[in-house]
C-alpha positions as CSV (number, residue, x, y, z in Angstrom):
1,M,-19.6,3.6,-27.4
2,R,-16.7,4.7,-29.5
3,V,-14.4,6.7,-27.2
4,S,-13.3,10.1,-28.7
5,G,-10.8,12.7,-27.5
6,S,-13.6,14.7,-25.9
7,D,-14.8,11.6,-24.0
8,L,-11.3,11.2,-22.6
9,R,-11.5,14.8,-21.3
10,L,-14.9,14.1,-19.7
11,L,-13.5,11.0,-18.0
12,Q,-10.5,12.9,-16.7
13,V,-12.9,15.4,-15.1
14,F,-15.0,12.5,-13.7
15,D,-11.9,10.9,-12.2
16,A,-10.8,14.1,-10.5
17,V,-14.3,14.5,-9.0
18,V,-14.3,11.0,-7.7
19,R,-10.8,11.2,-6.2
20,G,-11.6,14.5,-4.6
21,G,-15.0,13.4,-3.3
22,G,-16.8,16.2,-5.0
23,Y,-16.6,19.3,-7.2
24,V,-14.6,21.6,-4.7
25,A,-11.4,19.5,-4.7
26,A,-11.7,18.8,-8.4
27,E,-12.0,22.6,-9.1
28,A,-8.6,23.2,-7.5
29,E,-7.0,20.2,-9.3
30,L,-8.4,21.0,-12.8
31,N,-8.3,24.8,-12.5
32,I,-11.8,25.1,-13.9
33,G,-15.0,26.4,-12.2
34,Q,-17.6,24.2,-10.5
35,S,-20.2,25.2,-13.1
36,T,-17.9,23.9,-15.9
37,I,-17.3,20.7,-14.0
38,S,-21.0,20.3,-13.6
39,N,-21.5,20.7,-17.3
40,H,-18.8,18.1,-18.0
41,M,-20.4,15.7,-15.6
42,T,-23.9,16.2,-17.2
43,A,-22.4,15.8,-20.7
44,L,-20.7,12.5,-19.7
45,E,-23.9,11.1,-18.2
46,E,-25.8,12.1,-21.3
47,R,-23.1,10.4,-23.4
48,L,-23.4,7.2,-21.3
49,G,-27.1,7.2,-20.9
50,F,-27.3,6.9,-17.1
51,S,-26.5,8.7,-13.9
52,L,-23.0,8.4,-12.4
53,C,-23.5,10.1,-9.0
54,Q,-25.9,11.7,-6.6
55,R,-25.1,15.3,-5.7
56,G,-26.8,17.8,-3.6
57,R,-27.1,19.0,0.0
58,S,-26.4,15.5,1.3
59,G,-23.0,15.5,-0.5
60,F,-21.5,13.6,-3.4
61,R,-22.0,9.9,-3.8
62,L,-21.3,7.5,-6.7
63,T,-24.1,5.3,-8.0
64,E,-23.3,1.6,-8.5
65,R,-22.9,2.2,-12.2
66,G,-20.7,5.2,-11.4
67,H,-18.3,3.0,-9.5
68,A,-18.2,0.6,-12.4
69,V,-17.5,3.5,-14.9
70,H,-14.8,4.9,-12.7
71,E,-13.0,1.5,-12.5
72,A,-13.3,1.1,-16.3
73,S,-12.0,4.6,-16.9
74,R,-9.0,4.0,-14.6
75,R,-8.2,0.9,-16.6
76,L,-8.5,2.9,-19.9
77,G,-6.2,5.6,-18.6
78,H,-3.6,3.1,-17.5
79,A,-3.8,1.4,-20.9
80,L,-3.3,4.7,-22.7
81,Q,-0.3,5.4,-20.5
82,E,1.1,2.0,-21.3
83,F,0.6,2.7,-25.0
84,S,2.5,6.0,-24.8
85,A,5.3,4.3,-22.9
86,D,5.5,1.5,-25.5
87,I,5.8,4.0,-28.3
88,A,8.5,5.9,-26.4
89,A,10.4,2.6,-25.9
90,L,10.3,1.9,-29.6
91,K,12.2,5.2,-30.0
92,G,14.7,4.2,-27.4
93,E,13.1,6.4,-24.7
94,L,11.9,5.6,-21.2
95,R,8.8,7.8,-20.6
96,G,5.4,7.6,-19.0
97,E,4.9,6.7,-15.3
98,L,5.7,3.9,-12.9
99,R,2.9,3.1,-10.4
100,I,4.0,1.4,-7.1
101,A,1.8,0.3,-4.2
102,L,3.2,-0.2,-0.7
103,L,2.1,-0.7,2.9
104,D,1.9,1.9,5.5
105,C,4.5,2.6,8.2
106,V,7.6,1.3,6.3
107,A,9.5,4.6,5.8
108,D,11.4,4.3,9.1
109,D,12.5,0.7,8.6
110,P,16.2,0.6,8.0
111,S,15.8,-2.6,6.0
112,N,13.5,-0.9,3.5
113,R,15.6,0.5,0.6
114,L,12.8,1.9,-1.5
115,A,14.2,5.4,-1.2
116,E,17.6,4.3,-2.5
117,T,15.8,2.4,-5.3
118,V,13.8,5.4,-6.4
119,A,17.0,7.4,-6.5
120,E,18.7,4.8,-8.6
121,F,15.6,4.5,-10.9
122,G,15.8,8.3,-11.3
123,R,19.3,7.9,-12.7
124,I,18.2,5.1,-15.1
125,A,14.9,6.6,-16.2
126,P,14.8,10.4,-15.3
127,D,11.8,11.1,-17.6
128,V,9.5,8.5,-16.0
129,R,7.1,9.9,-13.4
130,V,6.9,7.8,-10.2
131,V,3.5,7.4,-8.5
132,L,3.8,5.9,-5.0
133,V,0.5,4.9,-3.4
134,Q,-0.2,3.5,0.1
135,E,-2.6,0.6,-0.1
136,R,-4.2,-2.0,2.3
137,P,-2.2,-5.3,2.4
138,Q,-5.0,-7.3,0.9
139,D,-5.5,-4.9,-2.0
140,I,-1.9,-4.7,-3.4
141,Q,-1.6,-8.1,-5.1
142,P,-5.0,-8.0,-6.9
143,K,-4.4,-4.5,-8.1
144,V,-0.9,-5.4,-9.4
145,A,-2.5,-8.4,-11.2
146,E,-5.2,-6.1,-12.7
147,G,-2.6,-3.7,-14.0
148,I,-3.6,-0.8,-11.7
149,Y,-0.1,-0.8,-10.4
150,H,3.1,-1.9,-12.2
151,C,4.4,-3.5,-9.0
152,G,3.8,-3.5,-5.2
153,I,5.8,-4.1,-2.1
154,G,4.1,-5.8,0.8
155,S,3.7,-8.8,3.0
156,H,0.7,-11.1,3.1
157,R,0.3,-14.9,3.6
158,S,-2.1,-15.4,0.7
159,R,-0.8,-15.6,-2.8
160,V,-2.5,-14.4,-6.1
161,D,-2.1,-16.4,-9.2
162,G,-0.4,-14.4,-12.0
163,I,2.0,-12.7,-9.7
164,D,5.8,-13.2,-9.4
165,Y,7.3,-12.6,-6.0
166,R,10.8,-11.4,-5.1
167,L,11.9,-11.5,-1.5
168,L,13.4,-8.2,-0.4
169,Y,13.7,-8.1,3.3
170,E,12.2,-9.2,6.6
171,E,10.3,-7.2,9.2
172,R,10.2,-8.4,12.8
173,H,7.2,-7.8,15.1
174,G,6.8,-8.0,18.8
175,L,4.1,-7.6,21.4
176,Y,3.9,-4.2,23.2
177,C,2.0,-2.2,25.7
178,G,2.0,1.5,26.6
179,E,3.2,3.2,29.7
180,G,-0.3,3.8,30.9
181,H,-1.1,0.1,30.9
182,P,-1.8,-1.5,34.3
183,F,0.9,-4.1,33.6
184,F,3.5,-1.7,32.2
185,A,5.9,-2.1,35.2
186,R,5.3,-5.8,35.6
187,A,8.0,-8.4,34.9
188,D,7.8,-10.5,31.8
189,A,7.1,-13.6,33.9
190,D,3.8,-12.0,35.0
191,F,2.6,-12.0,31.4
192,T,1.6,-15.6,31.4
193,D,-0.6,-16.9,28.5
194,A,-3.6,-16.8,30.8
195,V,-2.9,-13.2,31.7
196,L,-2.5,-12.2,28.0
197,E,-5.8,-13.8,27.2
198,D,-7.5,-11.5,29.8
199,L,-5.9,-8.3,28.5
200,P,-7.7,-6.1,25.9
201,Y,-6.0,-6.6,22.6
202,V,-5.9,-4.6,19.4
203,H,-6.2,-6.7,16.3
204,R,-4.9,-5.9,12.7
205,G,-8.0,-6.8,10.7
206,Y,-6.3,-8.2,7.6
207,W,-4.7,-11.0,9.7
208,R,-7.1,-13.9,10.1
209,E,-5.0,-15.3,12.9
210,E,-2.0,-13.8,14.8
211,D,1.3,-15.2,13.8
212,G,3.0,-14.5,17.1
213,M,1.1,-16.8,19.4
214,R,-1.6,-18.7,17.6
215,H,-2.7,-20.7,20.7
216,I,-3.6,-17.5,22.6
217,R,-7.3,-16.7,22.6
218,W,-6.8,-13.0,22.2
219,R,-9.4,-10.8,23.8
220,I,-10.0,-8.6,20.8
221,E,-11.5,-5.2,21.8
222,A,-10.3,-3.0,18.9
223,T,-9.6,-3.7,15.3
224,V,-7.5,-1.6,12.9
225,Q,-6.5,-1.8,9.2
226,Q,-3.2,0.1,9.4
227,I,-0.3,0.1,11.8
228,E,-0.3,3.8,12.8
229,P,-3.8,3.7,14.3
230,E,-2.7,0.5,16.1
231,L,0.3,2.4,17.5
232,I,-1.9,5.1,18.9
233,L,-4.2,2.6,20.6
234,I,-1.3,0.7,22.2
235,R,0.3,3.9,23.3
236,S,-3.0,4.9,25.0
237,G,-2.3,2.2,27.6
238,R,-5.7,0.5,27.1
239,Y,-4.5,-2.3,24.7
240,I,-1.7,-4.7,24.0
241,G,-0.8,-5.6,20.4
242,F,1.8,-6.5,17.9
243,L,4.0,-3.8,16.2
244,P,7.0,-3.8,13.9
245,H,10.2,-3.4,16.1
246,H,11.3,-0.4,14.0
247,T,7.9,1.3,14.6
248,A,8.0,0.8,18.3
249,H,11.8,1.5,18.8
250,A,11.5,5.3,19.4
251,E,8.6,4.8,21.8
252,V,10.5,2.2,23.8
253,E,13.6,4.4,23.9
254,A,11.5,7.3,25.2
255,G,9.9,5.1,27.9
256,R,6.4,5.3,26.4
257,M,6.2,1.6,25.5
258,R,7.7,-1.7,26.4
259,P,8.0,-5.1,24.7
260,I,6.2,-8.1,26.3
261,R,8.1,-11.4,26.5
262,P,10.4,-10.5,23.6
263,D,12.4,-13.7,23.8
264,D,9.4,-16.0,23.0
265,I,6.6,-13.8,21.5
266,G,7.0,-12.3,18.0
267,Y,6.9,-13.1,14.3
268,I,8.6,-12.2,11.1
269,C,6.9,-10.7,8.0
270,Q,8.6,-11.3,4.7
271,F,8.4,-8.2,2.5
272,E,8.2,-9.0,-1.2
273,L,8.1,-7.2,-4.5
274,Y,5.0,-8.2,-6.5
275,T,5.2,-8.0,-10.3
276,P,2.7,-9.3,-12.9
277,R,3.8,-12.6,-14.5
278,S,2.3,-11.5,-17.8
279,G,5.3,-9.1,-18.2
280,R,3.0,-6.1,-18.2
281,G,4.9,-2.9,-17.6
282,G,7.5,-3.2,-20.4
283,D,10.7,-1.4,-20.3
284,V,9.7,1.0,-17.5
285,L,9.1,-1.9,-15.1
286,S,12.3,-3.6,-16.3
287,A,14.3,-0.5,-15.5
288,F,12.7,-0.4,-12.0
289,L,13.6,-4.0,-11.4
290,E,17.2,-3.2,-12.4
291,A,17.1,-0.3,-9.9
292,V,15.9,-2.7,-7.2
293,R,18.6,-5.1,-8.0
294,R,21.3,-2.5,-7.8
295,S,20.1,-0.7,-4.6
296,W,19.5,-3.9,-2.7
297,H,22.6,-5.6,-4.0
298,E,24.8,-2.6,-3.2
299,A,23.4,-2.3,0.3
300,E,24.0,-6.0,0.9
301,A,27.6,-5.6,-0.2
302,R,28.0,-2.9,2.4
303,S,26.3,-5.0,5.1
304,P,27.1,-8.6,4.1
305,T,25.9,-10.0,7.5
306,Q,22.4,-8.6,7.1
307,R,19.7,-11.0,5.8
308,T,18.0,-9.2,3.0
309,P,18.0,-11.6,0.1
310,M,16.8,-10.5,-3.3
311,R,15.6,-13.6,-5.1
312,S,12.9,-14.3,-7.6
313,R,10.1,-16.8,-6.8
314,T,7.0,-17.7,-8.5
315,L,4.3,-18.8,-6.0
316,R,0.8,-20.1,-6.4
317,P,-2.0,-20.2,-3.9
C-alpha cells in the first residue's frame, strides 16, 4: 500500500475515532458530521481490504486488525512529525512537538520541577508544542523506546535496553491508614508485623513485591494501578497501604490519615528521566534536556542541601 495524502486524512479520522471511543467524540474534535466520519471509515476499510471496527447498538469496538492498524498509524504520524521537525532544524528552527510521558499524582511533589522545566523549555523553543500524557509506570519505558514518546519521567525497578536514565529526584513513601480504620488511634507499637499481616491491604499492581517491608505477608484485598484510587481506598478506613509522603501530607494535616511506624517502614522511589539511546528526538529533545539541566540545576543552587542529583546513567536489565 502506497500511502497518499488522502490516506493520511483517513488515518487521522480513524485515530480520532479510536481515541474518542466512537463517532460522537470524533465529531466534536474533527468538526465534521458523523455521516462524513462513517464515509471516511468505510473508505479506509475499503482501501485496506478488511474491517477495522465493529459498530452498532452494542457500541464501538476495534477488531484485532484495527488495533494493529491504529498502532501502525500512530508510528507513521510520529515519523511524519519527526520529519517536519528535522526539516525545521535544518533551517535553524525548533518546531514540531515534544511528547512526554509521566506518572500520576506527581504535581503536588515539591521535588518535581517539571513545571519549571516546561517554562524554561518554552523560552528555549517557543514554537514547539508540548504533549504531556499520564501513563502507567510499566508502559512508559517501552513507549519511549518505541518512539511513541520523546522522553518519560517515572520510577520502576525494571530497566529496558535502549534507554538512557538520568536521576532527577527521590520520592519517599510510607504506610498509612484512614481515620475510619479500627487501628487509627492505636500507638505505633500496636502495629506489630503480625498485626500488619492481618489487616486488609491495598496493593499497587505494578509492584511485584512491596519495597517497604518485603518480609511482611500482606493480606491483599484490593489492587489498584494508580495512586489516586489507592488514596481513596486508604482514606475509606478499610485498608492500609503505601503512599508518597507528599500525597498523604494534606490528609495527615487535616487529621484524616496517619502514618504507621514511620521510623522503620517506608521506601524511596528514584524518579528518572528516560530518553532513547538511539538519539531519536533530535534538536527538540536536546532543547528539552537543556531545559531540564537548567531548571533542576538552578533549583539545586537555591536549595543546595536537597538531594536531587541530575546525572546521566546508562543501565541495562
